[in-house]
GUTOR-557722 format. One line per 3 residues: number of its first residue (from 1); their letters; for each residue x, y, z of C-alpha. Coordinates in nm, 2 decimals, padded with zeros to 4 digits. Layout:
% residues N
NUM) A) X Y Z  ...
END
This chain:
% residues 367
1) XXX) 04.16 -05.70 -01.58  03.99 -05.71 -01.93  03.66 -05.52 -01.98
4) XXX) 03.43 -05.63 -02.25  03.37 -05.39 -02.53  03.03 -05.24 -02.55
7) XXX) 02.84 -05.28 -02.86  02.66 -04.96 -03.01  02.34 -05.15 -02.95
10) XXX) 02.40 -05.19 -02.59  02.51 -04.83 -02.56  02.18 -04.72 -02.70
13) XXX) 01.97 -04.95 -02.49  02.17 -04.81 -02.17  02.14 -04.45 -02.26
16) XXX) 01.78 -04.38 -02.12  01.90 -04.55 -01.78  02.23 -04.36 -01.75
19) XXX) 02.08 -04.03 -01.84  01.92 -03.93 -01.50  01.64 -03.68 -01.49
22) XXX) 01.71 -03.30 -01.36  01.65 -03.31 -00.99  01.34 -03.11 -00.91
25) XXX) 01.51 -02.91 -00.64  01.79 -02.79 -00.88  01.79 -02.43 -01.02
28) XXX) 01.70 -02.55 -01.37  01.41 -02.78 -01.22  01.27 -02.49 -01.02
31) XXX) 01.29 -02.24 -01.31  01.11 -02.50 -01.52  00.86 -02.57 -01.25
34) XXX) 00.78 -02.20 -01.21  00.76 -02.15 -01.59  00.50 -02.41 -01.61
37) XXX) 00.30 -02.28 -01.32  00.30 -01.91 -01.48  00.21 -02.06 -01.81
40) XXX) -00.10 -02.25 -01.66  -00.20 -01.95 -01.47  -00.17 -01.73 -01.78
43) XXX) -00.39 -01.97 -01.98  -00.64 -02.02 -01.70  -00.75 -01.67 -01.73
46) XXX) -00.88 -01.45 -02.04  -00.67 -01.16 -02.17  -00.90 -00.89 -02.03
49) XXX) -00.82 -01.02 -01.69  -00.45 -00.98 -01.73  -00.48 -00.64 -01.87
52) XXX) -00.70 -00.53 -01.60  -00.46 -00.67 -01.35  -00.17 -00.50 -01.51
55) XXX) -00.35 -00.17 -01.50  -00.43 -00.19 -01.14  -00.07 -00.28 -01.06
58) XXX) 00.06 00.00 -01.24  -00.21 00.23 -01.07  -00.10 00.11 -00.73
61) XXX) 00.27 00.15 -00.78  00.26 00.49 -00.93  -00.06 00.66 -00.78
64) XXX) 00.02 00.61 -00.40  00.39 00.73 -00.44  00.29 01.00 -00.65
67) XXX) 00.04 01.13 -00.38  00.28 01.12 -00.12  00.54 01.32 -00.34
70) XXX) 00.26 01.58 -00.42  00.19 01.62 -00.05  00.55 01.71 00.01
73) XXX) 00.54 01.95 -00.30  00.25 02.13 -00.14  00.45 02.19 00.19
76) XXX) 00.78 02.27 -00.01  00.62 02.53 -00.19  00.46 02.73 00.09
79) XXX) 00.15 02.53 00.16  00.07 02.53 00.55  -00.28 02.36 00.60
82) XXX) -00.26 02.02 00.72  -00.65 01.99 00.70  -00.64 02.07 00.32
85) XXX) -00.41 01.79 00.26  -00.63 01.54 00.47  -00.93 01.67 00.29
88) XXX) -00.78 01.63 -00.04  -00.71 01.24 00.02  -01.09 01.18 00.03
91) XXX) -01.19 01.45 -00.20  -01.18 01.22 -00.49  -01.43 00.96 -00.36
94) XXX) -01.68 01.04 -00.64  -01.43 00.89 -00.87  -01.48 00.55 -00.71
97) XXX) -01.87 00.62 -00.68  -01.87 00.69 -01.09  -01.71 00.34 -01.13
100) XXX) -01.92 00.16 -00.89  -02.25 00.28 -01.05  -02.19 00.11 -01.40
103) XXX) -02.09 -00.21 -01.22  -02.45 -00.26 -01.08  -02.58 -00.25 -01.45
106) XXX) -02.31 -00.46 -01.60  -02.35 -00.72 -01.32  -02.73 -00.67 -01.31
109) XXX) -02.72 -00.66 -00.93  -02.87 -00.40 -00.68  -02.66 -00.20 -00.40
112) XXX) -02.59 -00.40 -00.07  -02.90 -00.33 00.17  -02.79 -00.08 00.46
115) XXX) -02.89 -00.15 00.81  -02.81 00.04 01.13  -02.50 -00.18 01.24
118) XXX) -02.36 -00.14 00.87  -02.43 00.25 00.86  -02.26 00.30 01.20
121) XXX) -01.96 00.09 01.10  -01.91 00.30 00.80  -01.94 00.62 01.00
124) XXX) -01.69 00.49 01.25  -01.45 00.38 00.95  -01.48 00.73 00.79
127) XXX) -01.41 00.91 01.10  -01.11 00.71 01.17  -00.99 00.77 00.81
130) XXX) -01.02 01.13 00.85  -00.80 01.12 01.17  -00.55 00.88 00.98
133) XXX) -00.52 01.12 00.69  -00.47 01.43 00.93  -00.20 01.24 01.11
136) XXX) -00.02 01.16 00.78  -00.07 01.52 00.68  00.13 01.63 00.98
139) XXX) 00.39 01.36 00.93  00.45 01.48 00.57  00.47 01.84 00.68
142) XXX) 00.76 01.78 00.91  00.93 01.50 00.77  01.09 01.44 00.42
145) XXX) 00.88 01.22 00.20  01.15 00.93 00.18  01.16 00.94 00.57
148) XXX) 00.79 00.94 00.62  00.73 00.67 00.36  00.97 00.44 00.55
151) XXX) 00.80 00.52 00.88  00.46 00.46 00.75  00.58 00.10 00.65
154) XXX) 00.52 00.03 01.01  00.14 00.00 00.94  00.21 -00.35 00.83
157) XXX) 00.31 -00.42 01.19  00.00 -00.28 01.33  -00.23 -00.43 01.07
160) XXX) -00.09 -00.78 01.16  -00.13 -00.72 01.54  -00.47 -00.59 01.50
163) XXX) -00.56 -00.84 01.26  -00.46 -01.11 01.50  -00.63 -00.94 01.80
166) XXX) -00.97 -00.86 01.62  -01.00 -01.09 01.32  -00.80 -01.39 01.44
169) XXX) -00.57 -01.39 01.16  -00.28 -01.65 01.18  00.07 -01.52 01.28
172) XXX) 00.36 -01.75 01.23  00.75 -01.74 01.27  00.82 -01.54 00.95
175) XXX) 00.54 -01.28 01.03  00.67 -01.24 01.38  01.03 -01.19 01.23
178) XXX) 00.88 -00.94 00.98  00.74 -00.74 01.27  01.08 -00.74 01.47
181) XXX) 01.28 -00.65 01.15  01.05 -00.36 01.04  01.06 -00.24 01.42
184) XXX) 01.45 -00.25 01.39  01.42 -00.05 01.06  01.22 00.22 01.24
187) XXX) 01.48 00.24 01.51  01.78 00.29 01.25  01.59 00.60 01.11
190) XXX) 01.53 00.74 01.47  01.91 00.70 01.53  01.99 00.92 01.22
193) XXX) 01.74 01.20 01.28  01.98 01.48 01.25  02.07 01.40 00.87
196) XXX) 01.75 01.45 00.69  01.57 01.73 00.89  01.49 02.04 00.71
199) XXX) 01.66 02.37 00.84  01.33 02.54 00.90  01.19 02.24 01.09
202) XXX) 01.24 02.24 01.47  01.36 01.93 01.67  01.03 01.93 01.84
205) XXX) 00.84 01.94 01.51  01.07 01.65 01.36  01.00 01.44 01.66
208) XXX) 00.62 01.52 01.63  00.64 01.43 01.26  00.77 01.10 01.36
211) XXX) 00.51 01.05 01.63  00.22 01.15 01.40  00.37 00.90 01.13
214) XXX) 00.36 00.59 01.37  00.04 00.71 01.51  -00.12 00.72 01.16
217) XXX) 00.04 00.37 01.07  -00.13 00.23 01.40  -00.46 00.37 01.31
220) XXX) -00.43 00.25 00.94  -00.36 -00.09 01.07  -00.65 -00.07 01.29
223) XXX) -00.87 00.05 01.01  -00.75 -00.23 00.80  -00.83 -00.48 01.04
226) XXX) -01.18 -00.32 01.14  -01.26 -00.33 00.77  -01.17 -00.72 00.74
229) XXX) -01.42 -00.74 01.04  -01.69 -00.58 00.87  -01.67 -00.82 00.58
232) XXX) -01.67 -01.11 00.82  -01.93 -01.02 01.07  -02.17 -00.76 00.90
235) XXX) -02.13 -00.86 00.50  -02.05 -01.21 00.50  -01.91 -01.20 00.15
238) XXX) -01.63 -01.03 -00.03  -01.69 -00.92 -00.40  -01.56 -00.63 -00.62
241) XXX) -01.89 -00.45 -00.58  -01.90 -00.49 -00.21  -01.52 -00.37 -00.17
244) XXX) -01.61 -00.07 -00.38  -01.93 00.00 -00.17  -01.73 00.01 00.14
247) XXX) -01.47 00.22 00.00  -01.72 00.48 -00.13  -01.92 00.49 00.19
250) XXX) -01.61 00.51 00.42  -01.45 00.78 00.19  -01.77 00.98 00.18
253) XXX) -01.80 00.98 00.56  -01.45 01.07 00.58  -01.49 01.35 00.34
256) XXX) -01.78 01.48 00.55  -01.58 01.47 00.88  -01.29 01.63 00.70
259) XXX) -01.48 01.90 00.54  -01.61 01.99 00.88  -01.25 02.01 01.02
262) XXX) -01.15 02.25 00.72  -01.43 02.48 00.75  -01.38 02.51 01.12
265) XXX) -01.00 02.58 01.08  -01.09 02.83 00.81  -00.90 02.62 00.54
268) XXX) -01.12 02.68 00.25  -01.09 03.07 00.32  -00.72 03.03 00.34
271) XXX) -00.68 02.85 00.01  -00.69 03.18 -00.20  -00.42 03.33 00.02
274) XXX) -00.20 03.01 -00.02  -00.26 03.00 -00.38  -00.15 03.35 -00.43
277) XXX) 00.20 03.30 -00.22  00.25 02.95 -00.37  00.62 02.95 -00.49
280) XXX) 00.53 02.76 -00.84  00.25 03.00 -00.90  -00.14 02.99 -00.83
283) XXX) -00.22 02.73 -01.12  00.03 02.50 -00.98  -00.13 02.52 -00.63
286) XXX) -00.46 02.40 -00.77  -00.29 02.14 -01.00  -00.11 01.99 -00.68
289) XXX) -00.45 01.96 -00.50  -00.64 01.81 -00.79  -00.37 01.55 -00.88
292) XXX) -00.33 01.46 -00.51  -00.70 01.38 -00.48  -00.69 01.18 -00.81
295) XXX) -00.38 00.98 -00.75  -00.50 00.88 -00.41  -00.82 00.74 -00.54
298) XXX) -00.66 00.56 -00.81  -00.42 00.40 -00.57  -00.71 00.29 -00.36
301) XXX) -00.89 00.17 -00.67  -00.58 -00.01 -00.79  -00.53 -00.19 -00.46
304) XXX) -00.89 -00.29 -00.42  -00.88 -00.46 -00.77  -00.57 -00.64 -00.70
307) XXX) -00.71 -00.80 -00.37  -01.01 -00.90 -00.58  -00.84 -01.02 -00.89
310) XXX) -00.53 -01.17 -00.74  -00.49 -01.19 -00.34  -00.40 -01.00 -00.04
313) XXX) -00.05 -01.14 -00.07  -00.01 -00.97 -00.40  -00.13 -00.67 -00.25
316) XXX) 00.15 -00.70 00.03  00.40 -00.76 -00.23  00.32 -00.43 -00.42
319) XXX) 00.29 -00.25 -00.07  00.63 -00.35 -00.01  00.76 -00.24 -00.36
322) XXX) 00.59 00.10 -00.32  00.81 00.19 -00.02  01.13 00.21 -00.20
325) XXX) 00.96 00.35 -00.50  00.86 00.65 -00.28  01.18 00.68 -00.13
328) XXX) 01.39 00.67 -00.45  01.15 00.91 -00.62  01.16 01.15 -00.34
331) XXX) 01.55 01.16 -00.37  01.54 01.21 -00.73  01.25 01.45 -00.76
334) XXX) 01.25 01.64 -00.44  01.63 01.60 -00.37  01.57 01.44 -00.02
337) XXX) 01.89 01.35 00.17  01.96 00.99 00.17  02.22 00.88 00.43
340) XXX) 02.37 00.54 00.50  02.14 00.50 00.78  01.83 00.55 00.57
343) XXX) 01.98 00.32 00.30  02.00 00.06 00.57  01.67 00.11 00.70
346) XXX) 01.53 00.08 00.34  01.70 -00.24 00.29  01.60 -00.38 00.64
349) XXX) 01.24 -00.26 00.56  01.23 -00.47 00.23  01.37 -00.76 00.42
352) XXX) 01.09 -00.74 00.65  00.83 -00.70 00.39  00.98 -01.03 00.22
355) XXX) 00.96 -01.22 00.54  00.60 -01.10 00.60  00.51 -01.19 00.23
358) XXX) 00.67 -01.54 00.28  00.47 -01.61 00.60  00.16 -01.50 00.44
361) XXX) 00.21 -01.71 00.14  00.27 -02.02 00.37  -00.05 -01.96 00.57
364) XXX) -00.24 -01.94 00.23  -00.09 -02.27 00.10  -00.17 -02.44 00.44
367) X) -00.54 -02.31 00.43
END
């Protein structure tokens, strides 16, 4: 059969019809779509916004893991007091207060008026925060930093459960999957308890470290849900200043409760003795405590800024990234043992975090 020859003009006229566009669901199409979204998002905000967001992300990803590592350094060098470590976690509250005060002047606003319910809520959250810090202090005393950080990732499970029960947050299939996966990761660590136990830690102390870590994570989840409840029921609004105010007040009351505990336990009197016997030297002892206080507060400030500047989903993403950073840093800096079971648990935990982030983003889109 003879086919008529196409003239160049005809070929040119057919060219636009024959060249089909790139499917939107292809890899190239998705990359182009995300590139456009990122460009539009970048142009929608001023440069100082992105600088502040970048600094906040770095603060959260560096400060929180550094605080956990320093807690373990304290114990590795002969530190014994759990009260001192829990006290250090809230001793840096004036840093947040010093940042809060100028914001009133810059924004030309006044502090949020206090009433009895709000004061009682801050006292309650401060007491729970003090108890939470003490539980984590016991966990880091008995567990390697890499293991403690992995177990502490269970706080996401508890914050989801308490958020659902108290604040009526939505829970979908992806979030439920995240809860199951992270629980499985904790079980994997428990099965491999003999590989990373320090020689001077007894079996009962190791088990108690695991228990204290889970209890601290549960309490952390409860604190997160109650903080949300305070915003919804008592404050009725959420701004950077209001979030900072809550952080200052909760840390202040946590500091007061913990200070009473340190005094009763004789922690302050024992600091001089601990400093003199600290393996790395007396000056190193005080530097560890000072930097522990500073890094913890900067981590809190970074997380607060990210929630305000971006979203809780991004804060969840960074919280997920924080877990492997702490574990890897502990292996490199503290020579923590990293068995196959712990690596598997780390990967499963990241999978669980990813599922949670996906589920949270779906809820955000639907709302």
